[in-house]
N, C-alpha and C positions, 0 to 999 in steps of 0.2 A: 469599108466598114469591117470586113472580115479580117483584114490585116491589122486594123486597130485593136480588134477584139483579141486576136492571137497575141499581139504585143502586150496588151494589158494582162492577159492570163500568164504570159511569160514573166512579167514583172511580179505578179502575185506569187507565182511559184518560187521565185528567187527570194522574196521577202518572208514568206511563211516557211521558215526553217524549223528544225527540231528545237533550236535554242529559243525561238519565239514561242512555240507551243509549250515548252517546258516552263518558260517564264510566266505565261498566262495561267497555266495550271498551278504554278507556285503562288501566283497572286490570289487565286481562288482559295488555295490551301491556307494562305496567311489569314484571310478574312475569316474562314471557318474556324481555324485554330484559335485566333484571338477572341472571336465571339464566344466559343465554347469555354475557353479558360477564364475569360472575364466573367461570364455568367456564373461559373463555379465559385470564383473568388468573391463576387458580389453577394452570392447566396451565403457564403461563410461570414462575410462582414456584417450582414444585416440579421443573421440568425443568432441563436443563443450562444453567448460567449462563455467559454470554459475557463475557469480560473482555479488556482490551487490556494488553499487556506490552511495555515498552521495556527491552531488556536491554543495558546498557552494559558488563556484565562479560564476557559471552560465554564463560564458563568451563564446564568439564564439570560443575561443581557447580551452576551456575545452570540449565544444561540439564536436569540431573537433578531440580532443584527444580520446573521447569516440567512435567516428566513426572509428578511427584507431584501437582501441581495438576490435571493432566488426569485422573488416576485418582480425584481427589476431586470429580468431576462438574463440572469447569470447562472451558469451551471457550476455548482460548487463541487470541487474535488478535495476532500479532506486529506491532509498529509499527516500520517502517523510517524513520529520520529522522537528520539530521545532529547534532542536539542535543536536549536535553530540551524546550526551548521549542517546537521544531517537532513533537516527539512529542505534546506536550499539545494543540497546535492540530489535529494530525491526528486524535487521539482525540476531540476535541471535535466535529469535523465528522462523526464516525462515529456508530454506533448503540449502542455499548457504554456502560455507566454507570460503569465503573471502569477506571482506568489505573494499573498498577503499574510503577514505575521501579526496576530493579535496578541499583544503583551499581557502578562499576568497583571491583575489589578485594573484591567480595563473597565470592567463592569462597575467597580467601586468608584472609579474616577468619574464615570458618566453619571452615576447616581448623585454625586456631589456637584454636578454640572461643571466639572473641571475637564480641561482638554487633556488628551492623552495621545502620544505619538504612536502611530501604527506604521510598521515598516513594510515597504512594498519592494518587490524585486521584479524587474522586467527582463525577460530573456529574449534578446535579439537573435533569433535563430536564422534569420535571413535579412539582407539589406534591400530586398526588392520593395517596390512601392506598397504592395498589398501586405508584405511581411511587416513593414514598419507600421502600417495602418493597424494591424492586429495588436501590436505592442501598445498602441495608444489606447487600448481598452482600459489600461491602468487608470487613466483620467476619469473614465466613466465609472470605474469601481469606486474611486474616492468620492466622486460627486454623488453617487448613489448612497454611499455610507453617510456622508455629511447631510444629505437631504433627509435620510431616514431618521438620523439622530436629532436633527433640528426639529423635525416634526414631533418627535416624542417630547422634547423640551417644551415646545410651544403648547402642546396639548395639556401638559402637566401644569404649566403656569397660567395659561389663558384658556381654560376649558370652554367649550361651546362655540369656538371660532375655528374655522378651517385654517390650518397653518399655511396652506398655499396662498390664501388671500393676504396673510400677514407678510409673507416673504416676497410676494409679487403683487403689490396692490394695483399696479398699472398693467392692464391687459392690452395686448395689441392684436389687431386684425390686419394681416398683411395682404396687399393687393399688388399685382404686377400689371402694368399697362404697356402694350406694344401696339403702336399705331392706334387703331380704333377698337382693339380687342382688350378686354380686361378679365382677369381671373384672380381668385383668391389663392395665395400661395406665397412661398418664400422666394425672393429674387435670387438668393445665393444657391438654393437647392435647384431651381430651374436652370440657372446659368451653368451650374456644374453638370447637370444632366445633359443639356444640349452640347456642352463642350466635350463630354465623354463620347458622344455620338459622332462628332465631326473631327476628332483628333487625327484620325488616320487618313482622312481625305487628302491633305497636302502631301503626306508621306508616299502614298501609293501613286498619286498623280505625278509626283516628281520621278518616281521609279519608271513609270510608263513612258514619260516624255524622254527621259535620258536614254532609256534602252531603245526606244523606237528610233530616236535620232541617230544613235550609234549604229543601229542596224542599216539605216538608209545610207549614211555616210560611207560605211564599210562596203556596202554593195556597189556604190558608184565608183569608189576607189578601186575595187577589184576589177570592175569593167575597164577602167583606164589602164590598170596594170597588165591585165590579160589581153589588151587590145580588142576586147569584144565591143567596146563602145564605138570604136572606129567602124567596125563591121555593121553595127546597128545603125549608124548614121548613113550608111550607103544603101540601106533598104529603101525601096521606092515608096516612101511614106513621108509626109511632111514632118519636119523637126518639131513643129508645134504639137503635132499629134503624139510624138514621142514623149515630150514633156507632159502632155495631158495624160497619157497612159501611165507614166510613172507616178504622177500626182494622184490620179484616180486609184491606182493600185495601192499606193501608200495610204490613201484616205480610207479605202475599204479595210485594209489591215488595221488602221487606227480605229475605225468604227468597231471592228471585232474586239479590239482591246478595251474600248470604252464600254461595250455591252457586257463583256466578261467582268470588267471592273464593277459595273453597276449591280450585276447579279451577285457578285461576291460581297459587295457592300450591303446589299439587302440581307444576305446571310449573316453578316456581322451584326447588323441591327437586330435581327430576329433573335440571335443568341444573347445579345446584351440587354435588350429592353425588357426581357421577360420578368426579371426580379427587381432590377433597379427602378423601373417605372412604377412598381407597386408601393414604393416607400412613400408614406405620407401623401398618397394620391398625386404624386408628381406627374405621372404619365397623363392623367386626366387633365391636369392644369396645362401641361405642355400642348396637348391636342386642342384644348380650348383656345389657347393663344396662337394656334397655327404654327407651332414650332416643330412640327413633325412633317417629314417629306411624304406627300401624297403621290399617287401615280403620276399626275401631271408634273409635280415637283421633281420626281426622279427622272422624268423624260427631259425636262429643261436642264437639270444638272448633267445628264448624259450628253445632251447636245453641246453644252458648254465645254465639257471635257473633250468631246470629239473635235470641236473647233480648235482647242488648245493643242491637241495632238496634230491636227492638220497644219497649224502654224509651225510647230516644231519640225514636222516632216518636210515642209516647203523650205524652211531655213536649212535643214540638213541636206537637202538636195543641192542647194547652191554651195554649201560648204564642202560637199563631197566632190564637186567639180574642181575645187581648189586643191584637192589632195593629189600628191604626186604618185603615191602608191598606198598599199594597204596599211603599212606601218605608220606613215604620216597621217593617215586618217584618224588614228587613235587620239591624236592631239587636237584635231579640229572640233572635237565635241565640246571643248572648253567654253566657247562662247554660249552654247546652249545651256551648259551647266550653270554658268554665271547668271544668265537671264532667268533661270528657274530658281536658283538659290535665293536671290534677292527677295522676291515675293514670298517664297517658302518660309524664310525666317521671320519676315515681317508679319505673316499671318499668325504666327505663334505668339509673338511678343508685343504686338501693337495693332492698332486699328489703322489701316491704310488711309481711311477717309479723314483721320484726324492729324495726319502729317502736315508739315509746313508745305505751302503751295508749290514751291519749286521741286521739293522732293516728291510730293504727291503726283505732280505732272510726270516726273521722270519714271516713277513706279508704274503709273497707269499706262505709260507708253509701252511697257513690256506686256505683250499680249497674254502671257500666262497669269498675270496678276488677276485678271478678270475671272479666271476659273477658280482661283483660290478664294475669291470673294463671292462666288456664286451661292454657296450655302447660306452665309449670313444675309445676303440680299434676298434670298428666297424666304428665309425665316422672318425678316423684318418687312417683307412686302415691298421692297425697293425695286419695283419692276423697271423703272426708268434706268437705274444703274445696271440692272441685269441685261436689258435689251441693248443699252449702249455698249456694254462689254462684248456682247455677242456680235453686234454690228461691226465693232472695231476689229475683232478677230477675223471676221469675214473679209473686210477691206485689207487688212494686213496680209492675209493669205493670198488674196487676188493680186496684190502688189508683188509679192514674192513669185507668184506663178508667172506674171508678166516678165519680171526680171529674169527668171530662169528660162523662159521662152526665148528671150533675146540672146541669152548666152548660148543656148543650144542651137540657135539659128545661125550662129557664126562659127568660125573655126576656133574661137577662144575656148570652146568647151574641151578641146583637146590640148590646148597649149597653156591654159591658165594653171599656175602653180603658186602655192604660198610657201615661200622659203622663210622660215622663222629666223634663220641666221642673218638674212639681209633685210628682214622686217618690211618686205614689200611684195606685191604681187607681180610676178614676171609673166608677161604676155608673149 
């Protein structure tokens, strides 16, 4: 038992390198940074929008319109210039993303119930997602202006009736139902909110699996190259124990990665949910529908991620045996990358459960697919699919452990090589 313990600690020391620690710290930093930046951008998006206005009309009607925009959560910055071109240049040098030019005669046209064109200029100061989102405030400005003016028209022509009832005679009361849970709210808002929380799960999971697999493959390849694996096999301890020690050490390192991942993910959610969840009561609706990860949910998600990492490490252990040296080990990571990328892209662009049956079977045969589906299964209460996925990953891992044990129990562990030029395994 003492020899097994020493062997396991030796494997852990070899796996827990500076590169691993840096990558885990980097993962935590990514979550914290993204959560902080996203919280700041969301706060800007839902806060008061600042726009520039160049008023050539200067009538009481245009001033009243600007007052209406102020009530619609817009902060007006008046531009003083001699002409339109100078106003555009002044706004371009400023910080606002929208310039509205009210033409002369605007008030007179509105009094005659005639349409009048208002020029708008959108300044794309950045092509980022949130930058483009800010530029779309232009649509909100025009919508607010049209709504305000149409209300004035209707009040003038049909006094005593609320213009909102005339423009929207049909009122809707939206409900969302998930399993046996129901809550009042917008399905689009809820779906967008939940999607924003789970977007980075596949990204970080893919990074951890690929890096951990590369780490194990390289470690075994270095042992073969430096002949330390031959020395290890001569130690008076069963080769099954050697495989078990390697797997257990890799599993503990994988567990550490999963725990750090979950802590970082909680930090990300804490930074993101603060302001976004307060919009139109979305957060309360999400919690009522059970679309937020509780403590048990986080534990189950962490267990699923841990099993995915174990499967990746077990596969990497076998692939590492096929490496001739450290250089060739770099190419052996490709099978793991391919197995991760397939469910990774599918989780973004489609629902794996809705695929054609042959494709669905093929995808579900990849153990990592079940971790990518863990969060949707948790939210939708599909415990059967969640448990099946975790059971399948356990069986997949045990099968690889048995295979690795057979390889290490024979001399093939020292002679197996994968030569890409000959496209075959040489024993």
